[in-house]
C-alpha positions in Angstrom: 0.0 0.0 0.0 1.4 3.4 -1.0 1.4 6.5 1.2 -0.3 9.6 0.0 -0.6 13.2 1.1 -3.9 14.4 2.7 -5.4 17.2 0.6 -5.7 20.5 2.5 -9.5 20.7 2.2 -10.0 17.1 3.4 -9.6 15.8 7.0 -9.0 12.1 7.0 -8.7 11.8 10.8 -10.7 9.0 12.4 -11.3 10.8 15.7 -15.0 11.6 16.2 -16.3 14.5 18.3 -18.9 13.7 21.0 -22.4 14.6 20.3 -24.0 17.6 22.1 -27.2 17.1 24.1 -29.2 18.9 21.3 -27.8 16.7 18.6 -28.4 13.6 20.6 -32.0 14.6 21.3 -32.6 15.3 17.6 -31.1 12.0 16.6 -33.3 10.1 19.1 -36.4 11.9 17.8 -35.5 11.0 14.3 -35.0 7.3 15.2 -38.3 7.2 16.9 -40.1 8.6 13.9 -38.3 6.2 11.5 -39.1 3.2 13.8 -42.8 4.3 13.9 -43.0 4.7 10.2 -41.2 1.4 9.4 -43.4 -0.6 11.9 -46.5 0.8 10.3 -45.3 -0.3 6.8 -44.5 -3.8 8.0 -47.9 -4.2 9.6 -49.5 -3.1 6.4 -47.6 -5.6 4.3 -48.2 -8.7 6.5 -50.4 -11.2 4.8 -51.5 -14.6 6.0 -50.2 -17.4 3.9 -52.7 -19.9 3.0 -52.1 -23.3 1.3 -53.5 -23.6 -2.2 -56.5 -25.8 -2.3 -56.2 -29.0 -4.3 -59.0 -30.3 -6.5 -59.9 -33.9 -5.9 -59.7 -35.8 -9.2 -61.7 -39.1 -9.4 
């Protein structure tokens, strides 16, 4: 693997900054909304599987 120089406009550091309380609250609200929306979709798409009926041939 070759080494390369980091461009001046790009920060390739892997250290992450801790979230503020405001950002954390916003994220939690967003996740609640997504979970609510996704659970409503999954309930709508649930169908009962029934076995196909077979005709008796005599």
